[in-house]
matplotlib code that plots the C-alpha trace (Angstrom):
import matplotlib.pyplot as plt

x = [14.1, 15.7, 16.5, 14.0, 15.6, 14.3, 14.9, 15.3, 12.9, 15.6, 16.2, 12.5, 12.2, 15.1, 13.8, 10.3, 11.9, 14.0, 11.0, 8.9, 11.6, 11.9, 8.1, 8.0, 10.7, 8.9, 5.6, 7.3, 9.0, 5.7, 4.0, 6.7, 6.4, 2.7, 2.0, 5.1, 5.1, 7.9, 9.6, 7.0, 6.1, 4.0, 7.1, 8.9, 5.9, 5.9, 9.6, 9.0, 6.1, 8.3, 11.0, 8.4, 6.9, 10.2, 11.1, 7.8, 8.3, 11.8, 10.3, 7.5, 10.0, 12.1, 9.0, 8.1, 11.6, 11.5, 8.2, 9.6, 12.7, 10.5, 8.3, 11.3, 12.8, 9.5, 9.2, 12.8, 12.4, 9.2, 11.0, 13.7, 11.1, 12.4, 9.1, 10.7, 12.5, 9.3, 7.3, 10.0, 10.2, 6.4, 6.1, 8.0, 5.1, 2.1, -0.7, -3.3, -1.5, -2.3, 1.3, 0.8, -2.4, -0.9, 2.3, 0.3, -1.8, 1.3, 2.7, -0.6, -0.9, 2.7, 2.0, -1.0, 1.0, 3.7, 1.1, -0.4, 3.0, 4.5, 7.8, 9.6, 12.5, 15.4, 18.7, 22.0, 25.5, 26.0, 24.3, 24.0, 22.3, 18.7, 17.3, 13.7, 12.7, 9.4, 7.9, 8.0, 11.8, 14.1, 16.1, 19.0, 20.8, 19.5, 16.8, 16.5, 15.2, 15.0, 14.1, 14.6, 14.9, 16.3, 18.6, 18.6, 22.1, 22.1, 18.7, 19.5, 17.3, 19.2, 17.2, 19.0, 18.5, 19.5, 19.5, 20.5, 20.7, 21.2, 23.2, 24.9, 28.1, 29.4, 28.0, 30.3, 27.7, 28.5, 25.2, 21.5, 18.6, 15.1, 12.4, 9.2, 6.6, 8.3, 10.8, 14.3, 16.7, 20.2, 22.8, 26.5, 27.6, 31.1, 31.4, 29.3, 29.4, 29.1, 29.0, 28.6, 25.1, 23.7, 23.1, 25.7, 26.6, 24.9, 25.8, 24.3, 24.5, 23.6, 23.9, 22.2, 19.1, 20.0, 18.2, 18.5, 17.4, 14.6, 13.3, 13.4, 11.3, 8.7, 8.5, 8.2, 5.3, 3.3, 4.2, 2.1, 5.2, 8.8, 11.7, 15.0, 18.1, 21.5, 24.6, 28.0, 31.5, 31.7, 28.8, 26.2, 22.8, 20.0, 16.5, 13.2, 9.9, 9.5, 6.7, 3.7, 5.0, 8.3, 6.5, 4.0, 6.9, 8.5, 5.5, 5.2, 8.9, 8.6, 5.5, 7.3, 10.2, 8.0, 6.0, 9.2, 10.2, 12.3, 12.4, 13.1, 12.9, 16.6, 16.0, 13.2, 15.1, 16.6]
y = [32.5, 32.3, 35.2, 35.6, 35.8, 38.5, 38.4, 41.5, 42.3, 41.5, 38.1, 37.3, 38.3, 36.2, 33.2, 33.5, 34.0, 30.8, 28.9, 30.0, 28.9, 25.5, 25.1, 26.0, 23.5, 20.7, 21.6, 21.5, 18.2, 16.7, 18.0, 16.5, 13.2, 12.8, 14.5, 14.4, 11.4, 9.0, 6.6, 3.9, 0.9, 3.1, 4.9, 1.6, 0.4, 3.5, 3.1, -0.6, 0.4, 2.9, 0.3, -2.2, 0.5, 1.5, -2.2, -2.8, 0.2, -1.1, -4.5, -3.0, -0.9, -4.0, -5.9, -2.9, -2.8, -6.6, -6.3, -3.5, -5.7, -8.6, -6.4, -4.9, -8.4, -9.6, -6.6, -6.8, -10.5, -9.8, -7.1, -9.6, -12.2, -14.4, -15.9, -18.6, -16.1, -14.0, -17.0, -17.9, -14.4, -14.0, -17.2, -15.5, -13.0, -13.7, -14.9, -13.0, -9.7, -6.9, -7.0, -10.7, -10.0, -7.0, -8.8, -11.9, -9.8, -8.3, -11.8, -13.0, -10.0, -10.5, -14.2, -13.4, -10.9, -13.6, -16.1, -13.6, -12.4, -9.0, -7.3, -6.2, -3.8, -5.1, -3.7, -5.2, -5.2, -1.9, 1.2, 2.5, -0.6, -1.8, -5.0, -5.6, -9.2, -11.2, -12.6, -16.1, -16.0, -17.8, -15.5, -17.9, -20.4, -23.6, -24.3, -24.5, -21.4, -19.5, -15.9, -12.3, -9.3, -5.8, -3.5, 0.2, 1.6, 5.3, 5.7, 3.5, 0.3, -2.7, -6.0, -9.3, -13.0, -15.8, -19.6, -21.3, -25.0, -26.9, -30.1, -32.8, -32.3, -29.8, -29.9, -27.1, -25.3, -25.0, -24.5, -23.9, -25.2, -23.9, -26.0, -24.0, -26.3, -27.2, -24.3, -24.9, -22.1, -22.8, -20.6, -21.0, -20.4, -19.0, -18.6, -19.3, -18.8, -21.4, -21.7, -24.5, -25.0, -27.2, -30.3, -29.8, -27.1, -24.3, -23.0, -20.0, -18.0, -14.4, -11.9, -8.7, -9.4, -9.2, -9.7, -13.5, -14.0, -11.4, -13.2, -16.5, -15.0, -13.8, -17.3, -18.9, -16.6, -17.8, -21.5, -24.2, -26.0, -25.2, -27.5, -26.2, -28.3, -27.4, -29.2, -29.5, -29.6, -33.3, -34.0, -34.5, -32.8, -31.9, -31.1, -30.0, -28.3, -24.6, -24.0, -21.8, -19.5, -19.0, -18.2, -15.8, -14.0, -13.1, -11.0, -9.4, -8.3, -6.9, -5.0, -3.7, -2.6, -0.7, 0.9, 2.3, 3.9, 1.1, 0.8, -2.5, -1.2, -1.7, -5.5, -5.8, -5.2, -7.8]
z = [141.4, 137.8, 135.7, 132.8, 129.3, 127.1, 123.3, 121.2, 118.4, 115.8, 117.3, 117.3, 113.7, 112.6, 114.5, 112.9, 109.5, 109.9, 111.1, 108.1, 105.7, 107.4, 107.3, 103.6, 102.8, 104.7, 102.9, 99.4, 100.3, 101.3, 98.2, 95.9, 97.8, 97.4, 94.1, 91.8, 89.3, 90.1, 87.7, 88.1, 86.1, 83.8, 82.6, 82.1, 80.1, 77.9, 77.1, 76.2, 74.0, 72.2, 71.6, 70.2, 68.0, 66.5, 65.9, 64.2, 62.0, 61.0, 60.2, 58.2, 56.2, 55.6, 54.3, 52.0, 50.6, 50.0, 48.2, 46.0, 45.2, 44.2, 42.1, 40.3, 39.7, 38.2, 35.9, 34.8, 34.0, 32.0, 30.0, 29.2, 28.3, 31.1, 32.2, 34.3, 36.5, 36.8, 38.0, 40.5, 41.9, 42.2, 44.2, 47.1, 47.4, 49.6, 47.3, 49.3, 48.9, 46.5, 45.2, 44.1, 42.3, 40.5, 39.4, 38.4, 36.1, 34.6, 33.9, 32.5, 30.2, 28.9, 28.4, 26.3, 24.2, 23.7, 22.5, 20.0, 18.9, 18.4, 17.9, 21.1, 21.6, 23.5, 24.7, 23.6, 25.0, 23.2, 24.5, 20.9, 19.5, 20.1, 18.8, 17.6, 17.7, 17.5, 20.7, 19.4, 18.6, 21.1, 23.4, 23.6, 21.4, 23.0, 20.3, 16.5, 14.8, 11.6, 12.0, 10.9, 13.1, 12.9, 14.9, 15.4, 15.2, 15.9, 14.3, 11.3, 11.0, 9.7, 9.0, 9.7, 8.8, 11.3, 11.3, 14.5, 15.4, 18.7, 18.4, 20.5, 18.5, 16.1, 12.6, 11.2, 9.2, 5.5, 3.6, 4.0, 1.8, 2.0, 0.2, 0.0, -1.6, -4.8, -4.9, -3.6, -2.5, -1.4, 0.4, 1.2, 4.8, 4.5, 8.3, 11.4, 15.1, 17.9, 21.7, 24.2, 25.6, 28.4, 26.3, 23.6, 21.2, 19.2, 15.8, 14.0, 10.8, 11.3, 8.4, 7.2, 5.2, 1.5, -1.8, -1.8, 1.8, 1.4, -1.7, 0.2, 3.0, 0.5, -1.0, 2.4, 3.4, 0.4, 0.7, 2.5, 3.8, 4.1, 5.0, 6.3, 5.7, 7.2, 5.9, 7.6, 6.3, 7.1, 4.8, 7.5, 7.3, 9.7, 8.4, 9.9, 8.9, 9.7, 12.3, 11.8, 14.5, 12.6, 9.4, 11.0, 12.8, 9.4, 8.5, 11.9, 11.9, 8.3, 9.4, 12.5, 10.4, 8.0, 10.9, 12.4, 9.1, 7.6, 3.8, 2.0, -1.5, -1.9, -1.5, -4.0, -7.3, -9.4]

ax = plt.figure().add_subplot(projection="3d")
ax.plot(x, y, z, "-o")
ax.set_aspect("equal")
plt.show()
C-alpha cells in the first residue's frame, strides 16, 4: 500500500493563491475577448468619414476664397471704371448664388451712375496726386475727347484742359479751333504727347486750365453747337461736333471743383 503524501499548510496556501491568480487572468482575458471593442469596420468607417469631412472643409474654404477673389476683382474693376473686366469676372460666379446677385447690383448701380454722370476720384501713378474726372470721360487714349478735369496735389486743386484724338497715322498736332455757334476760338499747340494704340496712334494736348481755355468752356456751355477742329503740322485737319455728354461734363467738373473748395476767380479776369 502506497505512502500518502501530506502537504504542509504553507504549500496548500501557495497552491491556492497561484490557482486564484490563474483563474483571475483567465476571467480578465475572457472579458476582454467578449466585451472590449476591437478595430472593426466601424472604426475604419469613422476614420474614412473624418478624412472626407476634412477634405470637404478644405474644398469649401477654397470655394469661399475663390468667391472673395472674384468679388474683390469685380469691385476693383468698378472703382477703375473698367466695366468690361467687371462683367467678365462676374460671369465666373454662379448666377443663382447670393454673391452673384450682390455683385450684379453693384455693377448695375455703377452703370446707372455712369449714365447720369458725376465726378469720380481716381488714383494716379503718384501717391501724392489724385485725379477728379467725369464719368463720361474716356479712361484711355483710344477715342476722341475734349474734357476738363482737376488734380489734387498735396491738397491743392489744379484744373486742367485736355484734347485727345485717335488716328490711323500721326497728325502732329499744331493747333485747335473751337467754333461755338458763330464764335471761333483758336489755340496754338506748342507741344503734344502721343502713344501707339490698338488701331493706330493717339495724340493729346493736356495743359492747366488758363484764362483763354476757361473762357472757351464758358462759351461752349452757352452754345447750341460746337465744332472742334485739330490741325497738324503737315496742314491736315480733323473736325467733329462736340457731344452733349462732353458739354454737360464741363459743368459737372466745374461744380465738383467748387464743391471741393476750388476757386476759379483767378481765371475770370481780363
